[in-house]
C-alpha positions in Angstrom: -32.9 -74.5 -32.7 -31.6 -71.6 -34.8 -34.3 -70.3 -37.1 -32.5 -69.4 -40.4 -34.4 -66.2 -40.9 -32.1 -64.6 -43.5 -33.3 -66.7 -46.4 -36.9 -65.6 -46.4 -38.7 -62.5 -47.7 -39.3 -60.3 -44.7 -41.0 -57.6 -46.7 -43.9 -60.0 -47.4 -44.1 -61.0 -43.8 -44.0 -57.4 -42.4 -46.1 -55.8 -45.2 -49.4 -55.9 -43.3 -48.1 -54.5 -40.0 -46.1 -51.8 -41.8 -49.0 -50.7 -43.9 -51.4 -50.6 -41.0 -49.0 -48.7 -38.9 -48.3 -46.1 -41.6 -52.1 -45.5 -42.1 -52.6 -44.6 -38.4 -52.5 -41.1 -37.0 -49.6 -40.2 -34.6 -51.6 -40.8 -31.4 -52.9 -44.1 -32.8 -49.4 -45.2 -33.7 -48.3 -44.5 -30.1 -51.3 -46.5 -28.7 -50.5 -49.4 -31.1 -46.9 -49.3 -30.1 -47.7 -49.5 -26.4 -50.2 -52.4 -26.9 -47.7 -54.3 -29.0 -45.0 -53.9 -26.3 -47.3 -55.0 -23.5 -48.5 -58.1 -25.5 -44.9 -59.0 -26.4 -43.7 -58.8 -22.8 -46.7 -60.1 -20.9 -48.1 -62.9 -23.2 -46.7 -66.0 -24.7 -47.9 -68.1 -27.7 -49.5 -71.3 -26.6 -47.8 -73.9 -28.8 -47.7 -77.5 -27.4 -44.9 -79.7 -28.6 -46.0 -83.1 -29.9 -43.9 -86.2 -29.3 -44.7 -87.9 -32.6 -44.5 -86.8 -36.3 -47.7 -86.0 -38.0 -48.6 -86.0 -41.7 -50.5 -82.7 -41.7 -49.9 -79.6 -39.6 -52.9 -77.1 -39.8 -52.2 -73.6 -38.8 -54.5 -70.5 -38.5 -53.8 -67.1 -37.0 -56.9 -65.1 -38.1 -59.7 -64.9 -35.6 -63.3 -65.0 -36.8 -66.1 -67.4 -36.2 -66.7 -68.1 -39.9 -63.0 -68.7 -40.5 -62.8 -71.0 -37.6 -65.7 -73.0 -38.9 -64.4 -73.3 -42.4 -60.9 -74.4 -41.3 -62.3 -76.9 -38.8 -64.4 -78.5 -41.6 -61.2 -79.0 -43.7 -59.2 -80.2 -40.8 -61.7 -83.0 -40.2 -61.1 -84.3 -43.7 -57.6 -85.4 -42.9 -56.1 -88.2 -40.9 -52.9 -88.0 -38.8 -53.0 -84.2 -38.2 -51.8 -81.6 -35.7 -53.6 -78.4 -35.4 -52.8 -74.9 -34.0 -55.2 -72.0 -33.8 -52.7 -69.4 -32.6 -53.5 -67.8 -29.3 -51.4 -65.7 -26.9 -51.9 -66.4 -23.2 -51.5 -63.5 -20.8 -48.7 -63.8 -18.1 -48.3 -61.9 -14.8 -44.6 -61.8 -15.1 -42.5 -60.3 -17.9 -41.3 -63.0 -20.2 -37.6 -63.6 -20.9 -38.0 -65.2 -24.3 -38.4 -61.9 -26.2 -35.0 -60.8 -25.0 -33.5 -64.1 -25.8 -34.9 -63.8 -29.4 -33.7 -60.2 -29.7 -30.1 -61.0 -29.0 -30.2 -64.2 -31.0 -31.4 -62.5 -34.1 -29.9 -59.0 -33.6 -28.2 -58.8 -37.0 -31.5 -59.4 -38.7 -33.5 -57.0 -36.5 -31.1 -54.0 -37.0 -32.3 -53.8 -40.6 -35.3 -52.0 -39.3 -33.0 -49.0 -38.4 -34.1 -47.5 -41.7 -37.3 -46.4 -40.0 -37.8 -43.7 -37.3 -37.3 -44.9 -33.8 -40.9 -45.6 -33.0 -41.6 -47.6 -36.1 -38.2 -49.3 -35.9 -39.0 -50.6 -32.5 -42.5 -51.5 -33.5 -41.3 -53.6 -36.4 -38.7 -55.3 -34.2 -41.3 -56.2 -31.6 -43.4 -57.8 -34.3 -40.4 -59.7 -35.8 -39.6 -61.1 -32.3 -43.1 -62.3 -32.0 -43.1 -64.0 -35.4 -39.7 -65.6 -34.7 -40.7 -67.0 -31.3 -43.8 -68.6 -32.9 -41.7 -70.1 -35.7 -39.1 -71.5 -33.4 -41.6 -73.2 -31.3 -43.7 -74.6 -34.1 -40.8 -76.1 -35.9 -39.8 -78.1 -32.9 -42.8 -80.2 -34.0 -42.3 -82.7 -36.8 -44.7 -82.9 -39.8 -44.7 -83.5 -43.5 -47.2 -81.0 -44.8 -48.1 -77.5 -43.7 -51.7 -76.2 -44.3 -52.2 -72.6 -43.4 -55.5 -70.7 -43.5 -54.3 -67.5 -45.1 -50.7 -67.2 -46.3 -50.7 -63.4 -46.7 -51.0 -63.1 -42.9 -47.6 -62.5 -41.2 -47.4 -65.7 -39.1 -48.8 -67.9 -41.9 -46.5 -66.3 -44.5 -43.4 -66.8 -42.4 -44.2 -70.4 -41.6 -44.8 -71.2 -45.3 -41.6 -69.6 -46.4 -39.5 -71.4 -43.8 -41.3 -74.7 -44.3 -40.4 -74.6 -48.0 -36.7 -74.1 -47.1 -36.9 -77.3 -45.1 -38.5 -79.2 -48.0 -42.0 -79.3 -46.4 -44.9 -79.0 -48.8 -47.1 -75.9 -48.2 -50.8 -75.2 -48.9 -53.0 -72.2 -48.3 -56.7 -71.9 -48.3 -58.7 -69.1 -50.0 -60.5 -67.2 -47.2 -62.5 -64.7 -49.4 -62.9 -63.5 -52.9 -59.7 -61.6 -53.9 -59.9 -58.4 -56.0 -57.1 -56.9 -58.1 -56.5 -53.5 -56.5 -53.5 -52.5 -58.6 -55.2 -49.4 -60.0 -56.3 -48.3 -56.5 -53.9 -50.0 -54.0 -55.0 -50.7 -50.5 -54.2 -53.1 -47.7 -56.1 -55.9 -49.5 -53.4 -56.1 -52.2 -51.6 -58.5 -49.8 -54.1 -61.2 -50.6 -52.6 -61.9 -53.9 -49.2 -60.1 -53.9 -47.9 -61.9 -50.9 -49.0 -65.4 -51.7 -46.2 -67.8 -51.0 -47.5 -71.3 -50.5 -46.8 -73.9 -53.1 -50.5 -74.9 -53.5 -53.4 -72.5 -53.5 -56.8 -74.0 -53.0 -59.2 -71.7 -54.8 -63.0 -71.3 -54.6 -63.4 -70.8 -58.3 -62.0 -69.6 -61.7 -61.9 -65.9 -60.9 -59.5 -66.0 -57.9 -57.5 -68.8 -59.6 -56.8 -66.5 -62.5 -55.7 -63.6 -60.2 -53.3 -65.8 -58.3 -51.9 -67.3 -61.5 -51.4 -63.8 -62.9 -49.1 -62.7 -60.0 -47.6 -66.2 -59.2 -47.3 -68.3 -62.3 -45.4 -71.0 -60.4 -48.1 -71.5 -57.8 -50.1 -74.8 -58.2 -53.8 -73.9 -58.1 -56.5 -76.4 -57.3 -60.1 -75.3 -57.6 -62.0 -76.9 -54.7 -65.0 -74.6 -54.3 -66.1 -73.6 -50.8 -67.9 -76.1 -48.5 -70.9 -73.9 -47.8 -73.7 -75.9 -46.4 -76.5 -76.0 -49.0 -79.6 -74.1 -47.8 -83.2 -74.9 -48.8 -85.0 -72.2 -46.9 -88.0 -70.1 -47.9 -87.5 -66.5 -48.7 -89.2 -64.2 -46.2 -91.3 -61.6 -48.0 -91.1 -59.1 -45.1 -87.4 -58.2 -45.2 -84.3 -58.0 -47.3 -80.6 -57.8 -46.1 -77.8 -55.3 -46.5 -74.2 -56.4 -46.1 -71.7 -53.8 -45.1 -68.1 -53.7 -46.4 -65.0 -53.2 -44.2 -64.5 -49.8 -42.7 -62.2 -48.4 -45.4 -65.3 -48.3 -47.6 -67.5 -46.5 -45.1 -68.8 -43.9 -47.6 -70.2 -46.7 -49.8 -71.8 -48.3 -46.8 -73.6 -45.1 -46.0 -74.8 -44.7 -49.7 -75.9 -48.3 -49.7 -77.9 -47.9 -46.5 -79.6 -44.7 -47.8 -80.8 -46.5 -51.0 -81.9 -49.5 -49.0 -83.8 -47.4 -46.5 -85.7 -45.7 -49.3 -86.6 -49.1 -50.9 -87.8 -50.4 -47.5 -90.0 -47.4 -46.9 -91.5 -47.5 -50.4 -92.3 -51.3 -50.2 -93.1 -51.5 -46.5 -90.2 -53.9 -45.8 -87.7 -54.3 -43.0 -83.9 -54.2 -43.5 -81.7 -56.9 -41.9 -78.3 -55.2 -41.6 -75.1 -57.4 -41.4 -72.0 -55.6 -40.2 -68.4 -56.2 -41.1 -66.2 -56.9 -38.0 -64.4 -53.6 -38.6 -67.6 -51.5 -38.7 -68.6 -49.1 -35.9 -72.3 -48.8 -35.7 -72.0 -45.3 -34.0 -70.7 -44.0 -37.4 -74.1 -44.7 -39.1 -77.6 -43.2 -38.9 -79.8 -46.2 -37.9 -83.5 -46.0 -38.1 -84.5 -48.7 -35.6 -88.0 -48.9 -36.9 -86.8 -50.2 -40.2 -83.3 -51.6 -39.5 -82.8 -54.8 -37.5 -79.8 -57.0 -36.9 -81.1 -60.3 -35.8 -82.7 -61.9 -38.9 -81.4 -64.8 -40.9 -79.7 -63.5 -44.0 -80.4 -66.7 -45.9 -84.1 -66.1 -45.7 -83.9 -62.7 -47.2 -86.1 -61.6 -50.1 -82.9 -60.4 -51.7 -79.5 -59.0 -50.6 -77.7 -55.8 -51.3 -73.9 -55.1 -50.9 -70.9 -53.4 -52.3 -67.6 -55.5 -52.5 -67.9 -58.1 -49.8 -67.3 -61.8 -50.7 -70.5 -62.7 -48.9 -72.5 -61.4 -51.8 -71.2 -64.1 -54.1 -71.5 -66.8 -51.5 -75.2 -65.9 -51.1 -75.7 -65.7 -54.8 -74.1 -69.2 -55.2 -76.9 -70.4 -52.8 -79.5 -69.0 -55.2 -80.4 -65.9 -53.2 -81.1 -62.8 -55.4 -78.1 -60.5 -54.9 -77.4 -57.0 -56.2 -74.3 -54.9 -56.0 -73.8 -51.2 -55.5 -71.8 -49.9 -58.4 -68.7 -47.8 -57.6 -65.3 -46.9 -58.9 -63.7 -49.2 -56.3 -62.1 -52.3 -57.8 -64.2 -55.4 -57.2 -65.0 -58.9 -58.5 -66.3 -58.8 -62.0 -70.1 -58.9 -62.1 -72.6 -58.4 -64.9 -74.0 -54.8 -65.1 -77.5 -56.2 -64.9 -76.8 -57.0 -61.2 -75.5 -53.6 -60.2 -77.2 -50.3 -59.3 -76.3 -46.7 -58.3 -79.7 -45.4 -57.2 -83.0 -46.4 -55.8 -84.6 -46.1 -59.2 -82.0 -48.3 -60.8 -82.2 -50.9 -58.1 -86.0 -51.1 -58.5 -85.6 -51.6 -62.3 -82.9 -54.3 -61.9 -85.0 -56.3 -59.4 -88.1 -56.2 -61.6 -86.0 -57.4 -64.6 -84.5 -60.3 -62.8 -87.8 -61.4 -61.4 -89.3 -61.4 -64.8 -86.4 -63.4 -66.3 -86.5 -65.9 -63.4 -82.7 -65.4 -63.3 -80.6 -68.4 -62.0 -78.3 -66.6 -59.5 -76.7 -69.9 -58.3 -75.6 -70.9 -61.8 -74.2 -67.5 -62.5 -72.1 -67.5 -59.3 -70.2 -70.7 -60.2 -67.5 -68.6 -61.8 -66.7 -67.3 -58.3 -67.4 -70.5 -56.3 -67.4 -73.6 -58.5 -68.9 -76.1 -56.0 -70.4 -76.1 -52.5 -71.4 -78.5 -49.7 -70.5 -82.2 -50.2 -69.3 -81.7 -53.8 -66.7 -79.1 -52.5 -65.7 -81.3 -49.5 -65.0 -84.2 -51.9 -62.7 -81.9 -53.9 -60.7 -80.9 -50.8 -60.6 -84.5 -49.5 -59.3 -85.8 -52.8 -56.6 -83.1 -52.8 -55.4 -83.8 -49.3 -55.3 -87.6 -50.0 -53.3 -87.2 -53.2 -50.9 -84.7 -51.5 -50.3 -87.1 -48.6 -49.7 -90.0 -51.0 -47.3 -87.9 -53.2 -49.6 -88.1 -56.2 -49.6 -84.4 -57.0 
């Protein structure tokens, strides 16, 4: 099979890798280059070929337990499916397939000659990896492609090519997206590089952002199938949720305010890290800060820009956001703070008002639990029957 790779937007596919590479220091670029070469030569994507045609083909390339769980829940809603959670299996011998792909698509790959030699070869190695996966996946036959996050390189490429073949494409919302146009960073890819025909949104806020940048995308608001919780709030601790590493200075400020609150009120802090965080970069008071408590039982939760804040709020858990100049999801000023004194005042006010956090958060996540699952199930059924 020849993968017609000239009719797709490679800038969108390569955007993440190019940006990540450019943001690294020289020695880090060298290390990343070596690791990419080793992975390309000594690992192969595990992609079984099915003998029969399936209605749905579910694909996910991002690795995280909560992502795995969410995608599996949606997969279980559909009949007649194939599913691939992309993994690369290590091999003892150097693979021949990358060289085959290189020569097969050489006219496409030489477009990278615009970069310096190291970045040029780095980008070529990534393209070879994407092309190999695409060639092997499209040896399978299916009617509908469902990807977890279409801004990711593999997912993006598969969606673009599937659409050229007349296959309907759908992407799932994996977090709350923020418009970073005034302060661009890597997260801009979430909405800039959206390519699937259908976008299944959690709520109105993200739906409006996608519609602003992609007027032709068909947006269906399905909520997020969070399992509804009915737990008692523990009066002995509250939780702090860290952002990704690029917002480290705000994580530090957040922790300082939280530590002061904990000391003044004789409480413990339950700290939830982002996968990109390095605990060694923070000053941790082990007498106050713990890592093993259930965030859903928290007296309240503090954070900065993470989507988890809004998910917890939708569950009715009191949630407050550290105010900063960083672009974020819109939130009422009465739920933000910049200091210990301001946080203390906001918590007192909301307690007195008996504020309904869950109802407020419906703007971000319209429905949860069984109500959300029914929305997804109905969409997949109508899509399969050609009723959309």
